[in-house]
C-alpha positions in Angstrom: 101.5 89.2 92.0 103.7 91.9 91.1 105.1 94.3 93.8 102.5 97.0 93.7 99.8 94.7 94.3 101.9 92.8 97.3 102.9 96.6 98.9 99.1 97.5 98.7 98.2 94.2 100.2 100.7 94.7 102.8 99.0 98.1 103.9 95.6 96.5 104.0 96.7 93.5 106.0 98.2 95.4 108.4 95.3 97.5 108.5 93.0 94.5 109.2 95.3 92.1 111.4 93.8 93.9 114.6 90.6 93.0 113.5 89.7 96.9 113.0 90.3 99.4 110.1 91.1 102.7 111.9 90.2 105.7 109.7 93.4 107.3 110.1 94.9 104.1 108.4 92.3 104.5 105.4 93.8 108.5 105.5 97.4 107.0 105.4 96.2 105.2 102.2 94.7 108.0 100.6 97.6 110.3 101.2 100.0 107.3 99.7 97.9 106.9 96.3 97.6 110.8 96.0 100.9 111.8 96.7 103.4 109.1 95.5 103.4 106.7 92.7 103.5 103.6 94.7 100.4 102.4 93.0 100.0 104.1 90.2 99.4 100.9 88.0 96.8 99.8 90.1 92.9 100.3 90.2 93.3 100.7 94.0 89.6 101.1 94.7 89.1 97.7 93.1 91.6 95.7 94.6 90.7 97.0 98.2 87.2 95.9 97.1 88.5 92.5 96.4 90.6 92.4 99.7 87.7 93.5 102.0 85.4 90.7 100.1 88.1 87.9 100.5 88.6 88.9 104.3 85.3 88.8 105.0 84.7 85.7 103.6 87.9 83.6 104.3 89.1 85.7 107.7 92.7 84.6 109.1 93.3 82.7 106.1 93.5 85.5 104.2 96.1 86.8 106.1 98.0 83.6 106.0 97.5 83.8 102.1 99.0 87.0 102.2 102.2 85.7 104.5 102.6 82.9 101.8 103.0 85.4 98.8 105.2 87.7 101.1 107.6 84.6 101.3 107.1 83.5 97.7 107.7 87.0 96.0 111.4 87.6 95.0 111.5 91.3 96.2 114.6 92.9 95.9 116.1 94.5 99.2 114.6 98.0 98.2 111.3 96.2 97.7 111.3 94.7 101.1 112.5 97.8 102.8 109.6 99.5 101.1 107.2 96.9 102.5 108.8 97.2 106.0 108.2 101.1 105.7 104.8 100.9 104.5 104.0 98.2 107.3 105.6 100.3 110.0 103.7 103.2 108.9 100.1 101.7 108.4 100.5 100.0 112.2 101.7 103.2 113.5 98.8 105.3 111.9 96.4 105.3 114.3 98.7 105.9 117.2 97.9 103.2 118.7 100.1 100.0 118.6 98.4 96.5 119.6 100.3 93.5 120.3 98.4 91.9 117.7 100.2 94.2 114.9 103.4 93.9 116.6 103.3 90.1 116.2 101.8 90.2 112.3 104.6 92.5 111.4 107.1 89.7 112.8 105.1 87.2 110.7 105.9 89.2 107.5 109.5 89.9 108.9 110.2 86.1 109.1 109.5 86.0 105.2 112.0 88.7 104.2 115.7 88.3 103.6 116.7 91.6 105.4 118.5 91.3 108.6 117.3 92.8 111.6 120.7 95.0 111.4 119.4 96.5 108.0 116.0 97.3 109.4 117.6 99.0 112.4 119.7 100.9 110.3 116.8 102.6 109.0 114.5 102.4 111.5 116.7 102.3 115.0 113.5 103.1 117.0 111.7 99.9 115.8 113.8 97.1 118.1 110.6 96.3 119.6 109.3 94.9 116.3 112.4 92.7 116.0 112.7 91.3 119.5 111.6 87.4 119.7 108.2 86.4 120.5 106.5 83.8 122.5 104.5 82.0 119.4 104.2 83.9 116.1 103.0 80.6 114.4 99.5 81.4 116.1 97.0 83.1 114.1 95.3 86.2 115.2 92.2 85.8 116.9 89.1 87.6 115.7 85.3 87.0 117.0 83.4 87.5 113.9 84.9 90.4 112.6 83.3 91.7 109.0 85.0 94.7 107.5 83.3 97.3 105.6 84.0 98.5 102.2 86.9 101.0 101.7 86.7 103.8 99.7 89.3 106.4 99.0 87.1 109.1 97.9 
Protein backbone atom coordinates (compact mmCIF):
# COMPACT_ATOMS: atom_id res chain seq x y z
CA UNK A 1 0.00 0.00 0.00
CA UNK A 2 1.44 3.40 -0.88
CA UNK A 3 1.27 6.35 1.48
CA UNK A 4 -1.54 8.07 -0.50
CA UNK A 5 -3.70 4.95 -0.14
CA UNK A 6 -2.94 4.76 3.57
CA UNK A 7 -3.74 8.44 4.11
CA UNK A 8 -7.07 8.12 2.29
CA UNK A 9 -7.86 4.97 4.24
CA UNK A 10 -7.01 6.86 7.43
CA UNK A 11 -9.59 9.50 6.61
CA UNK A 12 -12.20 6.87 5.73
CA UNK A 13 -11.49 4.78 8.84
CA UNK A 14 -11.73 7.86 11.07
CA UNK A 15 -15.02 8.78 9.36
CA UNK A 16 -16.47 5.32 9.89
CA UNK A 17 -15.08 4.37 13.32
CA UNK A 18 -18.03 5.94 15.17
CA UNK A 19 -20.57 4.17 12.96
CA UNK A 20 -21.68 7.35 11.20
CA UNK A 21 -20.15 9.23 8.28
CA UNK A 22 -21.09 12.89 8.71
CA UNK A 23 -21.58 15.24 5.78
CA UNK A 24 -18.89 17.52 7.26
CA UNK A 25 -16.40 14.66 7.09
CA UNK A 26 -17.21 14.10 3.43
CA UNK A 27 -16.85 17.84 2.80
CA UNK A 28 -13.42 17.77 4.44
CA UNK A 29 -12.39 15.01 2.06
CA UNK A 30 -13.79 16.91 -0.93
CA UNK A 31 -11.79 19.96 0.11
CA UNK A 32 -8.60 17.93 0.52
CA UNK A 33 -9.03 16.35 -2.91
CA UNK A 34 -9.77 19.71 -4.55
CA UNK A 35 -7.19 21.86 -2.76
CA UNK A 36 -4.18 19.62 -2.07
CA UNK A 37 -1.92 17.22 -3.91
CA UNK A 38 -2.37 14.49 -1.28
CA UNK A 39 -4.36 12.14 -3.49
CA UNK A 40 -3.32 13.25 -6.97
CA UNK A 41 -2.27 9.73 -7.99
CA UNK A 42 -5.44 8.02 -6.73
CA UNK A 43 -8.87 7.49 -8.19
CA UNK A 44 -10.47 8.67 -4.96
CA UNK A 45 -14.07 7.84 -6.00
CA UNK A 46 -13.20 4.25 -6.96
CA UNK A 47 -11.10 3.75 -3.84
CA UNK A 48 -13.89 5.05 -1.58
CA UNK A 49 -16.40 2.72 -3.27
CA UNK A 50 -14.04 -0.16 -2.52
CA UNK A 51 -13.72 0.92 1.12
CA UNK A 52 -17.49 1.28 1.56
CA UNK A 53 -18.10 -2.18 0.08
CA UNK A 54 -15.36 -3.66 2.24
CA UNK A 55 -16.51 -2.11 5.51
CA UNK A 56 -20.12 -3.08 4.79
CA UNK A 57 -19.06 -6.66 4.12
CA UNK A 58 -16.40 -7.02 6.81
CA UNK A 59 -17.39 -4.51 9.51
CA UNK A 60 -14.89 -4.14 12.32
CA UNK A 61 -12.38 -6.39 10.58
CA UNK A 62 -11.99 -3.62 7.95
CA UNK A 63 -10.83 -1.26 10.72
CA UNK A 64 -8.58 -3.92 12.21
CA UNK A 65 -7.04 -4.53 8.79
CA UNK A 66 -6.41 -0.80 8.46
CA UNK A 67 -4.69 -0.75 11.86
CA UNK A 68 -2.49 -3.67 10.75
CA UNK A 69 -1.56 -1.75 7.62
CA UNK A 70 -0.56 1.28 9.71
CA UNK A 71 1.65 -0.94 11.88
CA UNK A 72 3.26 -2.65 8.88
CA UNK A 73 3.82 0.42 6.71
CA UNK A 74 7.22 2.06 6.98
CA UNK A 75 6.09 5.70 7.05
CA UNK A 76 8.57 8.50 7.58
CA UNK A 77 8.08 10.83 10.55
CA UNK A 78 6.60 13.44 8.18
CA UNK A 79 4.17 10.91 6.71
CA UNK A 80 3.18 9.79 10.21
CA UNK A 81 2.58 13.41 11.22
CA UNK A 82 0.44 13.89 8.10
CA UNK A 83 -1.54 10.78 9.06
CA UNK A 84 -2.06 12.17 12.58
CA UNK A 85 -3.09 15.54 11.12
CA UNK A 86 -5.66 13.94 8.80
CA UNK A 87 -7.02 11.80 11.63
CA UNK A 88 -7.48 14.85 13.87
CA UNK A 89 -9.09 16.89 11.09
CA UNK A 90 -11.49 14.07 10.22
CA UNK A 91 -12.46 13.35 13.83
CA UNK A 92 -13.10 17.05 14.47
CA UNK A 93 -14.81 17.79 11.12
CA UNK A 94 -18.37 17.41 12.43
CA UNK A 95 -17.65 19.41 15.61
CA UNK A 96 -18.64 16.36 17.67
CA UNK A 97 -15.87 14.25 19.13
CA UNK A 98 -17.16 10.83 20.17
CA UNK A 99 -15.34 8.63 22.65
CA UNK A 100 -15.16 5.90 19.99
CA UNK A 101 -13.22 8.30 17.73
CA UNK A 102 -10.69 9.18 20.43
CA UNK A 103 -10.33 5.50 21.26
CA UNK A 104 -9.78 4.68 17.58
CA UNK A 105 -7.15 7.41 17.29
CA UNK A 106 -5.36 5.86 20.26
CA UNK A 107 -5.31 2.55 18.38
CA UNK A 108 -3.70 4.34 15.43
CA UNK A 109 -1.29 6.19 17.70
CA UNK A 110 0.21 3.08 19.31
CA UNK A 111 1.14 1.81 15.83
CA UNK A 112 3.23 4.89 15.00
CA UNK A 113 6.80 5.61 16.03
CA UNK A 114 6.05 9.27 16.81
CA UNK A 115 6.43 10.22 20.44
CA UNK A 116 3.73 12.00 22.41
CA UNK A 117 6.09 14.96 22.67
CA UNK A 118 6.43 15.16 18.87
CA UNK A 119 2.65 15.11 18.46
CA UNK A 120 2.06 17.62 21.26
CA UNK A 121 4.70 19.97 19.84
CA UNK A 122 2.50 20.37 16.77
CA UNK A 123 -0.88 19.81 18.47
CA UNK A 124 -0.58 21.08 22.05
CA UNK A 125 -4.37 20.97 22.55
CA UNK A 126 -4.66 17.24 21.75
CA UNK A 127 -3.41 15.81 25.02
CA UNK A 128 -6.75 14.02 25.59
CA UNK A 129 -6.09 11.99 22.45
CA UNK A 130 -2.82 10.73 23.93
CA UNK A 131 -3.80 9.95 27.52
CA UNK A 132 -3.85 6.26 28.47
CA UNK A 133 -7.20 4.57 27.98
CA UNK A 134 -8.94 1.86 29.94
CA UNK A 135 -9.05 -0.65 27.07
CA UNK A 136 -7.94 0.39 23.61
CA UNK A 137 -7.78 -3.25 22.52
CA UNK A 138 -11.57 -3.66 22.39
CA UNK A 139 -13.20 -3.48 18.96
CA UNK A 140 -15.63 -0.68 18.12
CA UNK A 141 -19.23 -1.61 18.81
CA UNK A 142 -21.58 -1.36 15.86
CA UNK A 143 -25.13 -2.61 15.63
CA UNK A 144 -25.82 -3.59 12.01
CA UNK A 145 -24.33 -0.39 10.59
CA UNK A 146 -24.31 -0.10 6.81
CA UNK A 147 -22.59 2.77 5.07
CA UNK A 148 -23.88 4.42 1.93
CA UNK A 149 -21.76 5.02 -1.14
CA UNK A 150 -19.59 8.11 -0.77
CA UNK A 151 -19.28 10.49 -3.68
CA UNK A 152 -17.26 13.65 -3.95
CA UNK A 153 -19.42 15.27 -6.63
